[in-house]
Structure formats: structure tokens, C-alpha cells
N, C-alpha and C positions, 0 to 999 in steps of 0.2 A: 353355333348353338343359339337358340333364342328362348326367351321365357314366354310361355303362353299362360295368360291369366284368364280365368273363367269366373264371371260373376253374373248375377241376375240382371242388375241395373247397368245401363250404359254410363260410362264416365262423362260423356258429353252428349248434348242434344242441340238441335238448331233452334234459334229464336228468330221468329219472323216479325219484322216491323216494316209495314208497307211493302216496298219493293226490295228491302234490304234483309239479308239473312246473315246471322252471326252464329258462331259456335259458342255454346254456353256450358260451363261445367255443371254437372248435376250436384244437387245438395246431398248430404249424407255422410256419416262418419267413415264408412268404408271407402267411398270415392275420395274424400279429403285425405285419407291416409295413404292410398295407393297411387294416386295421380302423380305426386312429385317423384315417387319411386320409378314409375314407368317413364317419365320424362328424362330422368337421370340415367336409366339403364336400358331403355328401349324394350322391344318385345311386341307381342300381339295381344290385344284385349278382345276376348270373345264374350258377348253379352246379348241380352234381349233388349229390344226397343220398339216403341210404337212407330217412331219416325226414323227411317233409315238414313244415315248420314250420306251414304253413297248416292242418294238422289239429289244431293245439293252440292253446289260448288263451294266447299269449305275446306280449308287446310287443317288437317288433323295433326296433333302433336306426336302421335304414334299410330301404327295401324290398328283399326278397330273393326272387328267382324261382328256384325249385328244379325240377330235372329228375330224375325217378326212372328209374333204369336197370333193365332186366330182369337176371335172373341170368346169362344168356348174354352180355349186353352188358358186365357187370362182369368176367366171366371173360375175354373176348376183347379188349375195349377197354382195360380198366385193368390187370388182371393180365397180359394177353397183350401187346398192342402197346406200351402205355406202358412197362411195367416189365420185360418180357422182351426187348424190341427197342430202343426209343428209349433207355431209361435206360442199359443197358450200353454201347451204341455211343457215346453222347454223353459218357460218363464214362471212355472209353478201356479198356473191358473186353470186347473183341471175343470172347474165349473163352466168355463167358457169354451171347452173343447167339444167339438162335434165331428164324428167320423162319418164320412161318406165314401164308399168304395169308388165311385166315379171320379172323385178328386184324385185318388191314388193312381188311377189309370192315366189321367192327364199329367200327373207329376212325372210318371215314368216316360210318357210320350215327349214332354218338353226336355227332360234330361237327355233323352236319346237324340233330340235335335242338336243339342250342344255337343254330344259325342260325335255326331256325323260331321259337324262343322270343324271340330278339332282334328278329326281323322283326315280331313281334306287338306289341312295345311301343315300337319306335323312332319318333322324330319327326324332323322335317327338320333341326333344328340340333343334335341329339344327337351326342355323341362316344363311340366304342366303344374300350375298352381291353381287349385279349385278353392273357391271361397263360399262359405256360408250355407245355411240350411236349405236354400232353394235348390242346391245342386248336390245333395248328399248321395244320390245314386250315380252320379256321373263317373266317379272313379271305377266302379265295377263295370259299367257299360263300356268304358274305354278298354278295360282288360278283356271283356268279352269279344271285342273287335280285334284282339290280338296285339294291342299296343303295350309295349314293354318298357316304355320310357319311364323315367322317374316321375311320380305323381305325389304332390303334396296337397294337403287339405287343411284349411284353417276355419274353425268355427267362431263366428263373431258374436254369438249369443251364448247364454249359459248352456252347459250340458247338465241335465237334472240328475238328482240322485235316483237310486234304484226304485224307491217307492213311488215316485212320480213317473219315471220312465216306463214302468211296467204297465201303466194305463194304456200306452200307445200300441195299437194293434200291429203296426208294421215295425215294431222294435227290432226284431231279428234281422229283417231285410236291410234296415239302415245300418246296423252294426257291421254286417257282412260287407256292405258297400264301402264303408269307411275303411275297413281292414284290407281293402284293395290298394290302399295308399302306402307309399314308402315312409311318409312322415305325416302325422296327424297333430295339429297344434290347437291348443286351447289357451284362453287368457290366463287362467289361474290354476294353481295346484289343486284346488277343490274340484274344478271341472274335470281335470285330468283323472283324478281319483274316481270320480263318479263314472266316467266312461269305462275305466278298467273294471270297476265293480259290476257294471252292467254286462260287460263282455264275459266275466267269470260266471255270472248267473245264467245268462241266456245261451251262451255258446259252450259253456262247461269245458269238458276235457278236449273238445275240438280245438281250443285255443291254448297255446302254450304261452304262459306269461312269466317273464323274468324281468323284474324291476320295470324299466320303461320300454321294454320290447315285447311285442305280441306276435307270435308265430301262428298264422292262420292259413291253412292250406299251403300254398307254395310261396307266400309272401310274408316277410317279416316287417312289421310296422313299428316305427319308433313313435312314441307318444310323449309330447312335451308340453310344458306350460310356458307360454311366452306372451305376456300382455302387449297388445298393440299400442302404438303411440301416435304422435303428431309431428308435423314439420315445425319444430320449435323455432328455428331461426326465422322462418318466413313469417310466422305469427308475431314474433317479437319485433321484427323489422316493421311490419305493418302497424303494430301498436305505437311505434315511435314516429310514424310517417306524418307529414304535415296534413294530409287529407283526413286522417283520423283525428288529429288535434283540432281541426276546424269543426268536425262533427261533434267531438266531445264538448267543445266550448258551447255549441248550440244546445246540446242536451243539458248541460249544467245550468244554462240560462232558463230552460224550461222547468227545471226542478228546483230552482231557487235555493241552492245549497242544502238541500235535504240529504239525509242519510238514505242511500239507495241499496235495496236488495234486488237480486236478479234471479230469474229462472229461465233456462233455455232448454226446451225439450220438444221432441215430436209429440203431437197430441195422441199419445198411446196410453192405454190403461196401465201398462207396466211402469210408466214414468211417475206415477204418484202425484199428478198435478192437483187433483181435487184434495188429496190428503195434505199437500203443501198449503193450499189455501185454508184448510181447516186449522192447521197449525198457526198460520198467520192470524186468522180470526181470533184464536185463543190468546195469542200474544197481545193483540190490541185490547181484548177484554180484561186481561190481567194487568196490563201496563198501559193504561189510557194516557199516561203522560207522554207517550210517543206518538199519539195521534197528531197529525199535521207535521211531524218531524221525520217520520220514516215512510218512504214510498217503495212499493215493490213493483218491479217491471217483470212481467211474464211474457216471454216470446214462445208461442206455441205454434209449431210448424205443422200444417195439415198433412195427414197421411192416411192412406187406405180408406178414403172417404166412401167407397162403395161397400165396405164391410159394416154390417149392422151394429156390432159392438162399438165401432168408432163413431158412428152417427149418434149413438146413445151417449157416449162419453162427451161429445161436443155439447149436447144439451145440458148434461150435468155440470160441465165446466162453465158454460154461460150462466147457468143458474147460480152457481157458487160465487162467481164474480159479481153478479147483480146483487145477491144477498149481502155480501160483505161490503161492497161499496155503498149500498143503501143504508147499511147499519152504521158505518163510521165516517162517511163523507162530511166535511165541514167547510163552509165558506169557499167553495170551489175546489177544495183539496179532496182527492180520492186516494185510498190506500193502494189499490191495485190498478196498474196500467197494463191492460191485456192486449197483446199484439198477436192476432191469429193470422199469420202469414209467414212465408219465407222472408228472410232478411238478407240483404246484400252483405258480402263478406266484411267490407270496411265498416258498415253500420253495426254489424255484430261485434266487431273488435272495439268500436267506440262504446257500446253498451257494457262490454267486459271492463273497459277502462273506467267507466262511470261507477260501476257497482262497488260498494264498500264490502259487500259479502254476496256470495252466491249460494243458493240452496239446490243441491242435486238430491231429489227426494224419491228416486226410483224405487218401486216396490221389488223390482228385480231387474238387473241390467248386466249384460255380458261384461262390459268394462265401464264405459262412459268417458268419451273423449272430451265432453264439455268441461269436465273437471280439469283436464290437462290444458285445454285451450285457455280457460280463465287464468290459470297459474302463469301461463306463458305471456299473458298481456300485462301482468302486474310489474311493470318496469321500475316502480319505486318500492317494490317489496311490501306494498300495502295490501289490505284486503284479507278476507277469511273464506276458506272453502268449507262449507257445511255439507257433509257427504253422507248419503244413506249407507248403512252397513250392509245392505243387500246388493251393492254394486261390486263388480270385479275390481274396480279402482280402490275400493276400501281395503281389499286384501293386499293390494300392491303398494299404494302410495303412503309415504310417511306424513306426519304432521297435518292431519285433517281433523275436523270436528265431526265425530260420528253421531248420526241420529237414527232412530227407528221410525221410519215414515208412517208406520201404522199407529203410532202414538203421537197425538196432537201435542201433548205436553212436552215430548222430546223435542219437537220442532220449535215450539214457543220458547222453551228454555234455551235452546241453542241460539236463537236470535238475540235473546236478552244477554246471554253470556258473551257473545261476540261484540255487542254494543258496549258492554261494560268491561271488556277484557283489557289486559295490559298491552299497550301499544308496542312496547319494545319486544314483548314476547311474540305478538302477532307478526311483527316485522321479521323477527328471526326465523319463525316457522315458515313464513312465505318464502324467504330467501333460500331455506333448505329445500322446500318444495320445488322452487324454480331450478335449483341446481340439479335435483333428481330428474326432473322432466327433460332438462337440457342434455343431460348425460345419457338419457334413455329415449332417444327420439325415434321417429319412424324409420330412419335409414339404418339405425342399429338393429331394430326389429327385423327389417327386411333382410339385412346381411346375415343375421344369426339364423333365420329360418332357411334362407337359400343355401347357406353353407352346410347346414344340417341335412338338407335335401340332397345335396350333391355327393355326400359321403357314401 
């Protein structure tokens, strides 16, 4: 028996430097979460990629079967249906939603390519684990091809409530496809309930629902809430490493013993980066005594640069940084240090170590692994997690300072509160957070899901 994992993104790509080619792990929460699991347990990873690894002489950590998309498929499947249709609807941004029937046709076409690839390698006892919104049709397409193996699906983004989901023209087709799975996983109990609510409304008496089981046609699907996690031990070990200590020392020298706040996000409208800056702006307006004492580092990872909404967001973010820095800069000091690029893993861990507090300001987020990564690096139990109430992590994690990112006052007050907070209380809360994350790591998540799927 082998585990077949299906995702849109490849876990690895090649990096070309002159005549030298190396294997490089892809950025992203899903890859970071599943990669250690696949190394530990083996299996086959089926994915899409622009650059096929088989064309290069590189040693893979496990078998990776890649599917190359055409330019039209990328445009209509990925930029179109996935990121102009599913993403805004599932993240509660209906005003950004645009339906084009051609995008749907390409979404089906690419999902069929994945089905064909899996059908070519699958054996009788294999288990299939499909991930995320790019491949929601895949389970049904596999069933249509006569595959009776166990199929699990995990959604890494929110599942919206009924009033939002009903906007989606292909709402019934997606529900029917997911109900081709033996096990359907969501991050939180809220998302699980939203899914069941939508099944009740759109499929009605065709679907028999009893607690966490849904009988639809000839398949009984179990629906669970199981928040994803991280490789806690690996991150903690890296945080203690000499390489990170050297990087941390250089960062401290650069910031001259200032209080450091941190944001780590993909540059996505769902992440609330502009709203975070507006909260920071209000903080400095109301508490000018912290000017030159508090610096905020924002790491913004570029994403979906071909999509119009993301290009507009880049302009808005640049303008906000320029306005705030122009307003508050003094004697060579600037309040916001804006890093628009991917950051190497050890560098990211050093920034986590540096930060006295982190602000996760997502307007909507499936879970948010940054929150767990930050906690894992706090080896002295220092620091504060300021967390949007609209993240899945807010529903799961204990001992966090919740904010409403739509309210600048909420963000500004949270910054002030953590700066003035009782240090013993903050240390105790961080220790409890660290204990929670360490006890609920990615391997536990993996084992629970896989054991449920095997039943």
C-alpha cells in the first residue's frame, strides 16, 4: 500500500545557477506541512509544475509525478477559476468574484489530467489524499473512472457559510464531487458545519445526514474538523541553531535594541496587510512616545502576480508604506521595514526570534500556520501572538490576543496592550501556547486523518 498525495503545487522545483542545478523546496503552508510527512512515510506526490523535475538530474526525497499545464490551462484553471472565482467566494469577498464559464471548463480539464495520472499509477490497496480547492472535482472524476480506493480530501481554506456559498454557480457540482470521498476534512468545526449546512440546502433529501456522516448515492462520507499544524520540533531546533543565532545577532545590531513587531504574509487581499498598516498608523498617532522605539517588519511574499486584484493590492500596499514612513520617520528611523520577497527559512526563523510580538491580521484565513511557526520559535517563552478573530487558528489556539482587523482601533489597542502587558503573564501564556502546538504537530494531524481514512 502506498499513499498518493495530490496537490496543485509541486513540493519541489529546480534552481538553476550557471551550470549547477539544485532541488529547492517550494514555499507555502501546505508544502511546509506535508513535506516532512512524506519524507517520514513515503508515497507518491502528484502535482502540477511549470518545470518538470524528470528533465533534470536531481535526487528526489520521494517519487513526484508532475503534470505540465498549457498556457491556456494556467490562465483559465489557476488564475481564472481557482483564484478569481473559488478564492474570493470561499474567503468572503463576493465583490471580487467574477464568473466565466470558460474557466470552469478548464478547471474540469485540469482535474481530469490529475485523475488520469493517478489512474496510471494506482494499485489495489493504495490510498488517495487530495488537497485543497484547486482539485475539488478530482474525487468524483476518479470514481467515474471506476476507482474504488479510499479517497480523502482536505480543504486548506475556509468553507463559507450558506449565504456566501449560494452565490457560487457551480455550488452543487462541487458538493457532489466532495461527497465522492470517504473522508472530508476541514480546519475548524465552523467550516465543517457550513459544509453540512450547504449539503442540506442544495442536495436536500438526496443526502442522508446523521451527525458527521453523509450518505450520498452509494458513498458514505465522514466529515471531520481537524486543524493542520507544523513540524514543531524542526522549527524549534532551527530556532536554537548557531546559524540562526548569528543571523539574529546581526538583526539586533541593525535595529539597535528597539521593540520589534512582525508580520509574515503572502501579499493577498485576504491577509489584511493594508489594514494592519492602518492600525499601526493609528498606534503611532495615539502613542507618539513610541516613535523611534518600536519598529515593524513586514515580510510580504509575492503571489499570483498575474491576477489584476493582486497587482492592485501591491500598489495599495506600497502607497500605505510610503505614507506611514513619510509621516513618522525621524532621524534615519522608519516605522515600517517592508520586505517584498520570499525569505529563506533560517532568515524567517531569525525574524521570528527577533520579534517581540507578531500581528496576524487576516480578514479571513483557513487556519494560519504563521501563528504556529512564531510560537514554535519562542524558545524563551517570550513574545505575544496578536491574532485576527477571522482565522481558523483563532478558533483553535488558546492564549492569543484577538483583534478585529477591520477595526484600526482594535489593532492599535492590541499593540499598546502587549507593550504594557505583564511580562509574567505573557511568559505563562506563551509557554502554554508552545505546549499546545508541540502536542498537536503535523505528524499528529497526519496520523489522525490517515487513520480515519483507513477505517
